[in-house]
N, C-alpha and C positions, 0 to 999 in steps of 0.2 A: 890872704895870700894875694900877691900881685899876679895879675894876668896881662899878657902882652896883646897889643892889637893884632887881630887875625887869629886869635885862639878860640873865637866863638865856636861852639859845638864840640869843643874838647872835654874830656872827661875830668870830674872832680873825684878824687880817690880818697878813701879812708886810709887809716894807718895799716890795714891789712891788705891793701891794694884792690879792694873792691870799689866799683864804680857806684857812687852815691848821688851824682848829679851831673848836669851838662852845663858848660859855660855859655851864658847868654851875652853879657856885655860888661864893661867897666866904665866907671865914671871917675875922672881924676879931678878932684876939686881942691887944689892946693896940697895940704898935707893929709887930707882924708881921701883915700881911694876907696871907692865902693865897688864891689864885684857882685854880680848877680848870677845865680844858678837856677836851673830847673831841677827839682828833686827827680831822681831817676824814675821813681814809681809814677809820678805824674806824666813824664815823657813817654813812658811805655804804655800807659793807659790811653794817652791822647793818640798814639800811633797804633793803638789796638794790637800790641805786641805781648804775647804771654810767654814767660820763660818757663822751661821744664826743669824740674829738679834732677 
């Protein structure tokens, strides 16, 4: 998926609407756009955030 400049930190959602990652950056190299995301579990662990069921 393409992400626009300024979208860093935005959510990456799955088909069900659950957050599965956070937008980090995008690289536009001609016809190949590379988008980078941090998996949500890694982000939560790094921030020491625990989700309650």
